[in-house]
Every structure is written in C-alpha cells, then in structure tokens.
C-alpha positions as CSV (number, residue, x, y, z in Angstrom):
1,M,76.6,123.0,84.9
2,R,79.1,120.3,84.5
3,E,78.7,116.6,84.5
4,V,81.0,114.9,86.9
5,M,81.7,111.0,87.3
6,T,81.0,109.7,90.8
7,P,81.6,106.1,91.2
8,G,78.2,104.3,92.6
9,V,76.1,107.3,91.3
10,P,73.9,107.6,88.4
11,A,75.0,110.0,85.4
12,A,71.8,111.6,85.5
13,A,72.2,112.4,89.2
14,M,75.3,114.5,88.3
15,R,73.4,116.7,86.1
16,Y,71.3,117.8,89.0
17,D,72.1,121.3,89.5
18,A,72.5,121.5,93.4
19,P,76.2,121.8,94.1
20,Q,75.9,121.8,97.8
21,T,74.0,118.4,97.7
22,L,76.3,116.8,95.1
23,G,79.5,118.0,97.0
24,M,78.3,116.2,100.0
25,L,79.1,112.9,97.9
26,T,82.8,113.5,98.3
27,M,83.1,114.8,101.6
28,S,83.8,113.0,104.9
29,A,81.2,112.3,107.3
30,E,82.8,115.2,109.5
31,Q,82.7,117.5,106.6
32,V,79.1,117.1,105.9
33,A,78.4,117.6,109.6
34,S,80.6,120.6,110.0
35,M,79.2,122.2,106.6
36,N,75.7,121.8,107.6
37,T,76.0,122.8,111.2
38,Q,77.3,125.9,110.0
39,M,74.3,126.6,107.7
40,A,72.1,126.1,110.8
41,T,72.4,129.5,112.5
42,G,70.6,130.7,115.6
43,M,70.2,127.2,117.0
44,T,70.7,126.2,120.7
45,A,73.7,124.2,121.3
46,R,71.8,120.9,122.2
47,A,70.0,121.2,118.7
48,D,73.4,122.2,116.7
49,K,74.9,119.0,118.5
50,R,71.9,117.0,117.3
51,L,72.0,118.1,113.8
52,Q,75.7,117.6,113.5
53,T,75.1,114.1,114.8
54,L,72.4,113.6,112.0
55,Y,74.6,114.8,109.3
56,R,77.5,112.8,110.4
57,A,75.3,109.7,110.4
58,I,74.2,110.7,106.8
59,G,77.7,111.0,105.8
60,T,78.0,107.3,106.5
61,L,75.6,106.2,103.9
62,P,76.7,104.8,100.6
63,K,76.8,107.6,98.1
64,L,73.8,107.0,96.2
65,D,71.7,106.7,99.3
66,R,73.2,109.6,100.6
67,L,72.2,111.5,97.5
68,V,68.6,110.2,97.6
69,Y,68.5,111.3,101.6
70,M,70.1,114.8,100.8
71,L,67.4,115.6,97.8
72,M,64.5,114.6,100.1
73,L,65.9,116.8,102.9
74,D,66.4,119.7,100.0
75,G,62.5,119.2,99.6
76,Q,62.3,117.2,96.3
77,D,59.5,114.8,95.8
78,Y,59.9,111.2,95.4
79,T,59.2,111.6,91.3
80,E,61.9,114.2,90.8
81,I,64.5,112.1,93.0
82,A,63.7,109.1,90.9
83,E,64.1,111.1,87.7
84,I,67.5,112.6,88.9
85,T,68.9,109.2,90.1
86,G,67.4,107.0,87.5
87,L,65.9,104.7,89.9
88,S,62.3,103.3,89.5
89,A,59.9,104.5,92.2
90,G,59.8,101.2,94.0
91,A,63.8,101.0,94.0
92,L,63.6,104.6,95.2
93,R,61.4,103.5,98.2
94,V,63.4,100.9,99.2
95,R,66.8,103.0,99.1
96,I,64.9,105.6,101.4
97,H,63.4,102.7,103.6
98,R,66.8,101.2,104.2
99,A,68.5,104.5,104.6
100,H,65.9,105.4,107.4
101,Q,66.8,102.0,109.2
102,K,70.4,102.7,109.0
103,L,70.1,106.0,110.2
104,R,67.8,105.2,113.1
105,N,70.0,102.3,114.1
106,L,73.1,104.5,113.9
107,L,71.6,107.5,115.9
108,H,69.9,104.8,118.5
109,A,73.5,103.5,118.8
110,H,74.9,107.3,119.4
111,V,72.4,108.0,122.3
C-alpha cells in the first residue's frame, strides 16, 4: 500500500487500502459514473441511467466528502470512516448530512 498526498484529503485516508474508492478522488464526475455503471451488470437501462446519475452527482462533491460518501457505500461504518479520515464522529455526521443534502438537491434538479 502506498501513501499518496491528495489536496483536501487527510493523509490517514490515503493509507486506506481501497484503490477503487481512493481512485475516484482524482476522477471527473463522468469517469466515476462510467466506472460504477460498468460495475453494475445485469441492471435495466433505467436503473443503469439512475446509477450513472447518482455517481455523477457524487463526483461533484468535494474530495473529502466524496471519500466519506464512497466509504459509506463500500459498507464502512461511521467509526471506521472517522478513523480513516481523521474526522471526529460529530464532524463526520455533519459531512454526511451536508453531502446527502447536496446530492438530494442535485438529483432533484436533474429530474
């Protein structure tokens, strides 16, 4: 596992051994959407489009928020995410809440 410095993301998060999740930090929203759509095989065209829209919206989040959100989607619990990112439990909950709000607004505007 190598440590990579990414502006806006704590060094502890870079030690997290999930190349797929961390790789998304440097991708554009379209690249994230494309990669995750390819992973979702066997879905209907409508579900595929919705998933692509969701990941495109996630790709617009600030890097640390994107990391937190992707770790949540990877199934990490709040304690693990707080440890990986170096955030306190309260700061993590605030980031997740704000990311949810931003995604909700983006997705409602897209509909």
